[in-house]
N, C-alpha and C positions, 0 to 999 in steps of 0.2 A: 560521576561517571564511571570512574572504576571499579566499583561493586556492582553495576547495572551487566545484567547479560543480556537482555533483550529490550529493546525500544520498540513502542508502537506507536502508531501516526492512524487514528481514526478518521476515515474520511476525510483526510486532510487536504485533498486536492492538489498534492505536489505539483503538478503537471500544469495548475492554473499557475502558480507562482513559483516557477523553477529557480528562479534568481534569489528568491526570498529562502530558499532551504537549501542553496547550494555550499553554505559555510556547514551548517548542522549536517548534511548528507557527508560532505568530506570528514566532518572530525570522527562522526561515528564510524566510519571505513576507515578511517586511518587507527582508531583504537579497535577495530575489528570486532564490532559490536553487531549484534543479532538485527533486523530489522524487520519490524510486523506492520504491513500497511493494509489499511482495509479499502474498499471502492464503494460507491453506488453501482458501478456498470463493469462490464468487461473491454469497453473502450478508455475507460479512466485508469483500470488496474494497468491495462498495456502502457497507456502514456506516462503513469507513475513508474512501471518498471523501465521504460527509457528513459527516464530522469535519472532515476537511482540507479543504471547500471552507468551511465554516465559519467556519476560519482562513486565509481569504485566498487559498486554491489553487483551479487549475482544469486540465480537462483540456487538454494542449496540441494547439491543433489544427494544429499543423505536424507531429505524429505520430498524428493521432486515430485512423488506421487501427490503429497497432499499440500504441497508449498505454493502454490496457486491455483486461482480459479474462484469455484461457489465454495463459500465459507460456511460449513458445518453448522455454524454458531450466529448466523446472519438474523436480523430481525425479521419474525414472521406478519409482521403489520407493514402491510402497503402503504406507498404513500402518493399522492397525486403529484406528478411533474406539473409548476403551475404554467411552463412554458410549453408544455404538449401537455393538455388535461387527458387525453386518452392511454397514456403513458404513465405507466405504474413504476415506484421505485421501492425499493429497500435499503435501509441501514446495514453496513457494512455487508452489502450481499458477496463481493469478491474479496479475497484474499492473498496476500504475497509475503512470504517468508524469506527474505534475503540475507545473506550474509556478504565479508568482504573478501 
């Protein structure tokens, strides 16, 4: 932990199990580590941001224009949502870059 500058959570669904992420997010925040989170949708990104901010993270103003929103390195291969077959999603479509 002492040597890592950035931690990454790919499509982690932090918002789906916030209790299981609490200890990890608190530790990373306390140690003032940056956190990059990717998500499938804008709604998931916003929900993950709410959980992360409750645990001491915020959007880094230094990178504010590129630290949240559509991920320029997202997957280009569409996947079908089996719960809503008419909807497509992409792995790592949205990105959040946070600091404590």
